[in-house]
MIPAMAR-135171 format. One record per atom (N, C-alpha, C, O, CB): x, y, z; residue in three letters. Coordinates in steps of 0.2 Angstrom, whole numbers, padded with zeros to 4 digits, always signed. Glycine has a CB too. Example, Ala and Ser with C-alpha at 12.3 -4.5 7.8 and 13.67 -1.06 7.14 Angstrom:
<sites>
+0066-0028+0039Ala
+0062-0022+0039Ala
+0066-0016+0039Ala
+0071-0017+0042Ala
+0057-0022+0045Ala
+0064-0011+0035Ser
+0068-0005+0036Ser
+0064+0000+0039Ser
+0067+0006+0040Ser
+0070-0003+0029Ser
</sites>
This chain:
<sites>
+0027+0054-0014Met
+0030+0061-0010Met
+0029+0067-0014Met
+0030+0067-0020Met
+0038+0061-0010Met
+0028+0072-0011Leu
+0029+0078-0014Leu
+0038+0081-0019Leu
+0040+0086-0016Leu
+0027+0084-0008Leu
+0040+0081-0022Leu
+0050+0084-0023Leu
+0048+0089-0026Leu
+0044+0090-0030Leu
+0057+0080-0027Leu
+0054+0094-0024Asp
+0057+0099-0026Asp
+0066+0100-0026Asp
+0071+0101-0022Asp
+0054+0104-0022Asp
+0065+0097-0035Gly
+0073+0094-0032Gly
+0074+0086-0031Gly
+0072+0081-0032Gly
+0074+0098-0023Gly
+0080+0089-0026Asp
+0080+0078-0021Asp
+0077+0082-0015Asp
+0079+0079-0010Asp
+0091+0072-0019Asp
+0076+0084-0014Glu
+0071+0089-0007Glu
+0065+0088-0007Glu
+0062+0092-0010Glu
+0071+0096-0006Glu
+0060+0082-0003Pro
+0056+0082-0003Pro
+0052+0087+0002Pro
+0054+0087+0008Pro
+0055+0077-0003Pro
+0046+0093-0001Val
+0041+0094+0002Val
+0034+0096+0005Val
+0031+0100+0009Val
+0043+0095+0003Val
+0031+0088+0001Gly
+0027+0083+0007Gly
+0026+0079+0005Gly
+0030+0075+0002Gly
+0021+0084+0009Gly
+0019+0076+0007Phe
+0017+0066+0007Phe
+0009+0068+0007Phe
+0005+0073+0009Phe
+0019+0060+0017Phe
+0009+0063+0003Ala
+0000+0060+0005Ala
+0002+0054+0004Ala
+0007+0052+0002Ala
-0008+0061+0001Ala
-0004+0052+0007Ser
-0006+0043+0004Ser
-0014+0041-0002Ser
-0021+0041-0002Ser
-0008+0037+0015Ser
-0010+0040-0004Leu
-0017+0039-0012Leu
-0021+0032-0012Leu
-0020+0029-0017Leu
-0012+0037-0022Leu
-0025+0029-0006Ile
-0028+0024-0004Ile
-0032+0022-0011Ile
-0033+0027-0015Ile
-0033+0026+0002Ile
-0035+0014-0013Phe
-0041+0010-0017Phe
-0043+0006-0014Phe
-0048+0003-0015Phe
-0039+0008-0022Phe
-0039+0004-0010Arg
-0045+0001-0001Arg
-0040+0002+0005Arg
-0034+0001+0006Arg
-0047-0011-0002Arg
-0044+0002+0010Arg
-0043+0004+0016Arg
-0040-0006+0021Arg
-0042-0011+0022Arg
-0052+0007+0019Arg
-0031+0001+0021Pro
-0032-0003+0026Pro
-0034-0010+0031Pro
-0036-0007+0037Pro
-0032-0001+0026Pro
-0034-0018+0031Ala
-0037-0019+0037Ala
-0040-0016+0044Ala
-0046-0016+0046Ala
-0034-0023+0038Ala
-0034-0012+0048His
-0033-0011+0054His
-0036-0007+0054His
-0036-0004+0060His
-0028-0010+0057His
-0040-0002+0049Trp
-0044+0004+0051Trp
-0051+0000+0053Trp
-0053-0006+0053Trp
-0046+0009+0044Trp
-0054+0006+0056Ser
-0061+0005+0058Ser
-0067+0006+0053Ser
-0073+0005+0055Ser
-0062+0010+0063Ser
-0066+0008+0046Asp
-0068+0006+0041Asp
-0069+0001+0036Asp
-0074+0000+0033Asp
-0066+0007+0040Asp
-0063-0001+0036Ala
-0061-0007+0031Ala
-0063-0011+0028Ala
-0060-0015+0025Ala
-0057-0009+0032Ala
-0071-0010+0030Ala
-0074-0017+0024Ala
-0078-0010+0020Ala
-0081-0010+0015Ala
-0083-0027+0029Ala
-0077-0002+0023Asp
-0078-0001+0018Asp
-0076+0002+0013Asp
-0073+0007+0014Asp
-0080-0001+0018Asp
-0080+0000+0006Thr
-0079+0001+0000Thr
-0081+0009-0005Thr
-0078+0010-0010Thr
-0081-0004-0002Thr
-0086+0013-0003Thr
-0088+0020-0004Thr
-0083+0024-0004Thr
-0079+0023+0001Thr
-0092+0022-0001Thr
-0082+0027-0007Arg
-0077+0036-0007Arg
-0069+0035-0008Arg
-0064+0036-0004Arg
-0077+0040+0002Arg
-0070+0031-0015Leu
-0063+0027-0017Leu
-0062+0028-0021Leu
-0065+0027-0026Leu
-0063+0021-0018Leu
-0053+0034-0023Pro
-0050+0028-0019Pro
-0050+0037-0013Pro
-0056+0038-0011Pro
-0040+0022-0024Pro
-0046+0041-0011Gln
-0046+0043-0002Gln
-0039+0048-0002Gln
-0036+0043+0001Gln
-0044+0035+0006Gln
-0036+0052-0003Ile
-0032+0056+0000Ile
-0034+0054+0007Ile
-0039+0054+0010Ile
-0034+0063-0002Ile
-0027+0053+0009Val
-0028+0053+0016Val
-0022+0059+0015Val
-0021+0063+0010Val
-0027+0044+0022Val
-0020+0059+0023Asp
-0014+0063+0028Asp
-0009+0071+0019Asp
-0003+0070+0019Asp
-0005+0053+0033Asp
-0010+0074+0015Leu
-0009+0077+0011Leu
-0006+0082+0017Leu
-0008+0085+0022Leu
-0014+0079+0007Leu
+0001+0080+0014Gln
+0002+0089+0019Gln
+0009+0094+0017Gln
+0014+0090+0016Gln
+0004+0088+0028Gln
+0009+0101+0016Val
+0016+0102+0011Val
+0021+0108+0015Val
+0020+0113+0014Val
+0015+0105+0003Val
+0027+0105+0021Ala
+0031+0109+0024Ala
+0027+0117+0024Ala
+0025+0122+0020Ala
+0039+0108+0021Ala
+0026+0115+0032Glu
+0025+0124+0030Glu
+0028+0130+0027Glu
+0026+0136+0027Glu
+0023+0127+0034Glu
+0035+0127+0027Ala
+0040+0133+0023Ala
+0038+0134+0017Ala
+0040+0139+0015Ala
+0047+0131+0022Ala
+0035+0130+0014Arg
+0034+0130+0005Arg
+0025+0130+0004Arg
+0023+0129-0001Arg
+0039+0121+0000Arg
+0021+0131+0012Arg
+0014+0133+0007Arg
+0012+0139+0005Arg
+0016+0144+0006Arg
+0009+0132+0009Arg
+0006+0141+0003Gly
+0003+0147-0001Gly
+0008+0150-0010Gly
+0006+0155-0013Gly
+0003+0153+0007Gly
+0013+0145-0012Gln
+0019+0141-0013Gln
+0014+0135-0022Gln
+0017+0133-0026Gln
+0022+0134-0003Gln
+0007+0135-0022Gly
+0003+0132-0025Gly
+0005+0125-0025Gly
+0002+0121-0029Gly
+0002+0134-0030Gly
+0011+0124-0021Leu
+0011+0118-0025Leu
+0007+0110-0018Leu
+0009+0104-0017Leu
+0024+0117-0028Leu
+0005+0112-0015Gly
-0004+0104-0012Gly
-0007+0105-0019Gly
-0009+0099-0020Gly
-0014+0108-0002Gly
-0010+0110-0027Ser
-0015+0111-0031Ser
-0010+0105-0036Ser
-0012+0101-0040Ser
-0018+0119-0034Ser
-0003+0106-0034Ile
+0000+0102-0039Ile
-0001+0096-0040Ile
-0003+0093-0044Ile
+0005+0103-0039Ile
+0004+0095-0032Phe
+0001+0087-0029Phe
-0004+0086-0029Phe
-0004+0079-0028Phe
+0001+0084-0023Phe
-0011+0089-0029Ile
-0019+0087-0028Ile
-0019+0088-0037Ile
-0024+0086-0040Ile
-0025+0095-0022Ile
-0014+0089-0041Arg
-0019+0087-0050Arg
-0014+0080-0051Arg
-0015+0075-0056Arg
-0017+0096-0058Arg
-0010+0080-0046Ala
-0005+0070-0049Ala
-0008+0065-0045Ala
-0008+0059-0047Ala
+0006+0068-0047Ala
-0010+0069-0038Leu
-0011+0063-0037Leu
-0019+0060-0039Leu
-0021+0054-0036Leu
-0009+0063-0030Leu
-0023+0065-0045Glu
-0031+0065-0048Glu
-0026+0065-0053Glu
-0023+0071-0052Glu
-0039+0072-0048Glu
-0023+0063-0057Gly
-0019+0062-0063Gly
-0017+0052-0061Gly
-0016+0047-0065Gly
-0011+0068-0063Gly
-0018+0051-0056Ile
-0017+0044-0057Ile
-0021+0042-0054Ile
-0020+0037-0051Ile
-0011+0041-0055Ile
-0028+0045-0052Ala
-0036+0038-0051Ala
-0035+0040-0056Ala
-0034+0046-0054Ala
-0045+0036-0047Ala
-0034+0040-0060Ala
-0039+0045-0068Ala
-0034+0037-0072Ala
-0036+0032-0076Ala
-0035+0058-0072Ala
-0028+0038-0069Ser
-0027+0031-0076Ser
-0028+0026-0072Ser
-0028+0021-0076Ser
-0020+0029-0081Ser
-0030+0025-0067Arg
-0033+0019-0062Arg
-0040+0020-0066Arg
-0044+0017-0063Arg
-0032+0021-0052Arg
-0043+0022-0070Asp
-0049+0023-0073Asp
-0056+0025-0068Asp
-0062+0024-0069Asp
-0050+0014-0077Asp
-0052+0028-0061Cys
-0057+0031-0058Cys
-0058+0036-0059Cys
-0053+0040-0059Cys
-0057+0031-0052Cys
-0064+0039-0059Lys
-0071+0042-0062Lys
-0070+0048-0055Lys
-0068+0053-0057Lys
-0080+0035-0062Lys
-0070+0048-0049Glu
-0071+0052-0041Glu
-0065+0051-0038Glu
-0062+0046-0037Glu
-0076+0049-0036Glu
-0063+0056-0037Leu
-0058+0057-0031Leu
-0060+0057-0024Leu
-0066+0059-0025Leu
-0055+0063-0031Leu
-0058+0057-0018Tyr
-0061+0058-0010Tyr
-0056+0062-0007Tyr
-0050+0060-0008Tyr
-0061+0051-0005Tyr
-0055+0067-0003Leu
-0052+0068+0001Leu
-0055+0067+0009Leu
-0060+0069+0011Leu
-0050+0073-0002Leu
-0049+0064+0012Ala
-0054+0063+0018Ala
-0052+0070+0022Ala
-0049+0074+0018Ala
-0053+0055+0022Ala
-0052+0074+0029Val
-0051+0079+0034Val
-0055+0081+0040Val
-0060+0084+0042Val
-0051+0084+0030Val
-0046+0076+0044Asp
-0050+0079+0052Asp
-0051+0084+0050Asp
-0050+0088+0045Asp
-0045+0079+0060Asp
-0057+0084+0058Pro
-0063+0093+0058Pro
-0056+0091+0064Pro
-0051+0092+0060Pro
-0076+0096+0060Pro
-0055+0090+0069Leu
-0051+0093+0074Leu
-0044+0095+0071Leu
-0040+0099+0069Leu
-0052+0087+0079Leu
-0043+0091+0073Asp
-0034+0092+0069Asp
-0033+0097+0063Asp
-0027+0100+0064Asp
-0031+0084+0066Asp
-0036+0099+0058Asn
-0035+0102+0052Asn
-0032+0109+0055Asn
-0031+0113+0050Asn
-0042+0101+0047Asn
</sites>
């Protein structure tokens, strides 16, 4: 969760293994992956998404990951 003080302004999931109920659960490629990234509409355009992604990159790097993937829904994005 992305916070501004105590106020939540965004969220994302960073996955290192796909949940068993996902249709591609056995696929171990393109991991780690950012899914469901969202910044509150009123806070968009302020660079918060970029700050959020850099923080997620740091988490992945701390686990010795050399790449990080982002899933984008082409229909509902």
